[in-house]
BASEZA-896683 format. One line per 2 residues: number of its first residue (from 1); their letters; for each residue x, y, z of N, C-alpha, C. Coordinates in steps of 0.05 Angstrom, whole numbers. Example, Ala and Ser with C-alpha at 12.3 -4.5 7.8 and 13.67 -1.06 7.14 Angstrom:
2
1 = as = 264:-114:156:246:-90:156:264:-66:156  257:-45:142:273:-21:143:258:1:157
***
This chain:
167
1 = md = -457:270:-259:-460:261:-287:-436:272:-303  -422:254:-317:-399:263:-332:-400:249:-359
3 = dd = -379:253:-375:-378:242:-402:-378:211:-401  -364:200:-381:-364:170:-379:-392:159:-373
5 = we = -406:172:-356:-434:164:-350:-451:166:-375  -449:188:-389:-464:192:-414:-457:170:-434
7 = rr = -431:164:-436:-423:143:-455:-435:116:-448  -435:110:-422:-446:84:-413:-477:83:-417
9 = vd = -490:105:-413:-519:107:-419:-524:102:-449  -508:116:-465:-511:112:-494:-506:83:-502
11 = ea = -486:70:-490:-480:42:-496:-503:24:-487  -515:30:-464:-537:14:-455:-560:16:-475
13 = wa = -566:40:-484:-588:43:-503:-581:30:-530  -556:31:-538:-548:18:-563:-552:-12:-561
15 = sy = -551:-23:-537:-554:-51:-533:-583:-60:-529  -601:-41:-529:-629:-47:-522:-641:-70:-539
17 = dt = -636:-69:-565:-648:-90:-583:-637:-118:-577  -615:-120:-564:-605:-146:-557:-620:-159:-534
19 = yg = -636:-144:-520:-650:-154:-497:-675:-169:-504  -691:-159:-523:-716:-172:-530:-737:-169:-509
21 = ed = -762:-173:-516:-784:-168:-498:-783:-186:-473  -772:-209:-475:-771:-227:-452:-751:-218:-431
23 = rd = -735:-198:-437:-715:-188:-418:-719:-158:-411  -744:-149:-413:-750:-121:-407:-741:-113:-379
25 = ae = -746:-130:-359:-738:-123:-331:-708:-121:-329  -694:-138:-343:-665:-137:-342:-654:-111:-354
27 = fr = -666:-102:-376:-658:-77:-387:-664:-54:-368  -688:-54:-357:-694:-33:-337:-675:-33:-314
29 = al = -667:-56:-305:-647:-58:-283:-621:-45:-291  -612:-49:-316:-587:-37:-325:-589:-7:-324
31 = id = -612:5:-333:-615:34:-333:-618:43:-304  -632:28:-287:-635:35:-259:-608:37:-245
33 = al = -590:18:-252:-563:18:-240:-548:43:-248  -550:51:-274:-537:75:-283:-549:100:-269
35 = aa = -575:101:-267:-588:124:-254:-581:125:-225  -576:103:-212:-569:102:-184:-542:114:-178
37 = el = -525:117:-199:-499:129:-196:-501:159:-192  -524:170:-199:-528:199:-196:-541:204:-169
39 = pe = -540:229:-160:-554:236:-135:-584:229:-137  -595:221:-114:-624:214:-114:-640:238:-124
41 = gd = -659:232:-142:-676:253:-153:-663:269:-176  -640:261:-185:-627:275:-207:-645:273:-232
43 = pa = -651:296:-245:-670:295:-267:-661:277:-290  -635:276:-296:-626:259:-318:-631:229:-311
45 = gl = -626:221:-287:-631:194:-278:-661:187:-280  -677:205:-271:-707:201:-272:-715:198:-301
47 = fe = -704:215:-318:-711:214:-347:-703:187:-359  -679:178:-354:-670:153:-365:-687:130:-355
49 = ra = -694:130:-330:-712:109:-320:-739:110:-333  -749:135:-338:-775:137:-352:-773:126:-380
51 = ca = -751:132:-394:-747:121:-421:-747:91:-421  -734:79:-401:-733:50:-399:-760:38:-396
53 = fd = -776:50:-378:-804:40:-375:-819:44:-401  -817:67:-413:-831:73:-438:-824:53:-460
55 = st = -798:49:-463:-789:31:-485:-796:2:-480  -802:-5:-456:-810:-33:-450:-840:-35:-445
57 = gr = -855:-16:-456:-884:-18:-456:-898:-11:-431  -885:4:-413:-897:12:-388:-900:42:-386
59 = sd = -916:53:-405:-921:82:-405:-932:91:-378  -948:74:-366:-961:82:-340:-939:88:-319
61 = ra = -917:73:-320:-895:78:-300:-877:100:-309  -876:105:-336:-859:126:-346:-870:154:-340
63 = vp = -896:158:-342:-908:184:-339:-899:199:-314  -902:187:-290:-894:202:-266:-864:208:-265
65 = ly = -848:191:-277:-819:196:-277:-811:219:-296  -824:220:-319:-819:243:-337:-828:268:-323
67 = qe = -852:268:-311:-862:292:-297:-843:301:-275  -833:282:-259:-815:289:-238:-789:301:-249
69 = al = -778:288:-270:-754:298:-282:-757:327:-292  -779:333:-304:-785:360:-313:-788:379:-289
71 = er = -802:371:-269:-806:387:-245:-779:393:-231  -760:374:-232:-734:378:-219:-714:392:-236
73 = gl = -723:403:-259:-705:420:-275:-691:407:-298  -701:385:-308:-688:373:-332:-685:394:-353
75 = sg = -663:395:-366:-657:417:-385:-645:406:-411  -641:424:-430:-628:418:-455:-642:398:-472
77 = yr = -627:382:-486:-637:362:-504:-656:342:-491  -648:334:-467:-665:314:-452:-692:326:-446
79 = kr = -693:352:-440:-719:364:-434:-737:362:-458  -728:369:-481:-744:368:-505:-753:339:-510
81 = ra = -735:320:-507:-743:292:-510:-764:284:-490  -760:293:-465:-779:287:-444:-807:297:-450
83 = li = -809:321:-461:-835:332:-468:-848:315:-490  -833:308:-510:-844:291:-532:-852:264:-521
85 = ql = -835:251:-506:-840:224:-497:-862:224:-476  -863:244:-459:-885:246:-440:-912:249:-454
87 = as = -913:266:-474:-938:269:-489:-946:242:-502  -927:228:-513:-933:202:-525:-943:182:-504
89 = sl = -930:182:-481:-939:164:-459:-966:171:-449  -971:197:-446:-998:206:-438:-1019:196:-457
91 = rn = -1013:198:-483:-1032:187:-503:-1036:157:-499  -1015:143:-494:-1016:114:-490:-1033:106:-466
93 = vg = -1035:123:-446:-1050:117:-422:-1078:130:-423  -1086:140:-446:-1113:152:-449:-1115:181:-441
95 = ra = -1093:195:-440:-1093:223:-432:-1082:241:-454  -1092:236:-478:-1082:250:-502:-1085:280:-500
97 = ee = -1107:289:-487:-1111:318:-485:-1088:332:-470  -1077:318:-450:-1054:329:-435:-1029:329:-453
99 = gv = -1027:309:-471:-1005:309:-490:-1006:333:-509  -1030:339:-518:-1034:362:-536:-1026:388:-521
101 = al = -1036:391:-496:-1030:415:-481:-1000:418:-476  -986:395:-473:-957:396:-469:-942:404:-494
103 = le = -951:394:-517:-935:398:-542:-943:423:-558  -968:432:-556:-975:455:-573:-957:479:-568
105 = pe = -950:486:-543:-931:508:-539:-904:504:-553  -896:479:-556:-870:473:-569:-870:481:-598
107 = ld = -893:484:-611:-894:491:-639:-885:520:-643  -886:536:-622:-879:565:-624:-851:571:-615
109 = gp = -836:550:-606:-809:555:-596:-789:558:-619  -764:563:-612:-744:566:-633:-740:539:-647
111 = ah = -730:540:-671:-726:516:-687:-708:497:-673  -713:471:-675:-699:451:-661:-699:425:-677
113 = el = -679:409:-675:-677:385:-691:-699:365:-685  -713:368:-662:-735:350:-655:-762:361:-662
115 = dd = -763:383:-678:-789:395:-685:-807:375:-699  -796:359:-717:-813:339:-732:-824:318:-713
117 = av = -809:311:-693:-818:291:-673:-841:304:-656  -838:329:-649:-860:343:-635:-885:342:-651
119 = ra = -883:348:-677:-907:348:-694:-918:320:-698  -901:300:-700:-911:272:-704:-927:263:-679
121 = vl = -916:268:-655:-929:259:-631:-954:275:-626  -953:301:-632:-976:318:-629:-998:308:-648
123 = al = -991:301:-672:-1010:290:-692:-1024:265:-681  -1008:247:-669:-1020:223:-657:-1039:230:-634
125 = cl = -1032:249:-617:-1049:257:-596:-1075:269:-607  -1073:286:-627:-1097:297:-640:-1114:276:-652
127 = as = -1102:256:-665:-1118:234:-677:-1133:219:-655  -1120:215:-633:-1133:201:-611:-1157:216:-600
129 = lg = -1157:242:-605:-1180:259:-596:-1200:264:-618  -1197:250:-641:-1216:253:-663:-1210:278:-680
131 = re = -1186:289:-677:-1179:313:-692:-1158:306:-714  -1165:287:-730:-1147:276:-750:-1138:296:-771
133 = re = -1156:314:-779:-1148:334:-800:-1125:352:-789  -1127:360:-764:-1106:376:-752:-1080:360:-751
135 = gl = -1082:335:-743:-1059:318:-742:-1046:314:-769  -1062:309:-789:-1052:305:-816:-1039:331:-826
137 = sl = -1050:353:-819:-1039:379:-827:-1011:382:-815  -1008:375:-790:-981:376:-777:-961:358:-791
139 = vl = -969:333:-797:-951:314:-809:-943:323:-837  -962:332:-853:-956:341:-880:-937:366:-878
141 = ga = -943:383:-860:-926:407:-856:-897:400:-848  -895:379:-832:-868:370:-824:-854:355:-847
143 = la = -869:341:-862:-857:325:-884:-849:343:-908  -864:364:-914:-860:380:-938:-831:389:-942
145 = ph = -817:399:-922:-790:408:-927:-770:386:-935  -778:361:-929:-760:339:-935:-764:327:-962
147 = lp = -785:336:-976:-791:324:-1002:-772:336:-1024  -764:320:-1043:-747:331:-1064:-762:350:-1083
149 = ry = -788:347:-1084:-805:365:-1100:-831:369:-1085  -848:387:-1094:-875:391:-1083:-875:403:-1055
151 = qr = -853:414:-1046:-853:426:-1019:-875:447:-1015  -876:465:-1034:-896:487:-1032:-924:476:-1033
153 = sm = -930:458:-1051:-957:447:-1053:-965:432:-1027  -947:416:-1017:-954:401:-993:-958:419:-969
155 = an = -942:440:-967:-945:460:-945:-972:474:-948  -979:481:-973:-1006:493:-977:-1028:474:-970
157 = ya = -1026:449:-979:-1047:429:-972:-1049:426:-942  -1026:425:-928:-1027:422:-899:-1042:445:-886
159 = ra = -1037:470:-895:-1052:493:-884:-1081:491:-891  -1088:483:-916:-1116:482:-924:-1132:462:-908
161 = lv = -1119:441:-897:-1134:422:-881:-1146:433:-856  -1135:455:-846:-1144:466:-821:-1156:494:-824
163 = ep = -1154:505:-848:-1166:532:-852:-1195:529:-860  -1211:548:-853:-1239:547:-861:-1242:547:-892
165 = gp = -1262:533:-901:-1267:532:-930:-1261:505:-941  -1265:501:-967:-1260:475:-980:-1231:467:-980
167 = a = -1226:442:-977:-1198:432:-977:-1193:414:-1001
***
C-alpha cells in the first residue's frame, strides 16, 4: 500500500455517486480490484471491501469483512472508521447490542475528529434497543460544542436526560 494506491482508492470513492444503485456490483468490483493489489488478507483491503458492501446496502456482507480487518490489525484512522461503520452495520442487521458494546469504550478514548460520529452511531444503536433518552443525550452532547450559543445549556440538558431525577 502506497500513496498512489491511497489516491486511487480516494478517487474511486469520490466517483461513488456516479454509479447509482443500479451499478452497485460494478462499484464493488472497482474496490475489489484495488483491494486485490494488496497482499491477501491485508486489513486495509478488507476494510475497503467492507465499506463497498456497506455503502451499497449489504451490511450483512460488510460485517465479517470489518471484523476480519480489525482482527488482522487494522490501525490508525481506518481502525476508528471500521469501529464506527461496523457498529452501524451490526445495527442494520439486528445486532445493535454488539454495536453498543463496540462503541461505548470509544467514548473514553483520547479526543479524535470522529468522536461525533461515534456518538451518532452509538445513539442510533441505543435507539434501536429502546434506549432513546441515552441516545438523545449523546447527540445533544455532541451537538452542543458546535452551537453558536447555548452550548452550556445543551450540555446540561444532555446530562439531565440520563441522570436520575426530573429532566
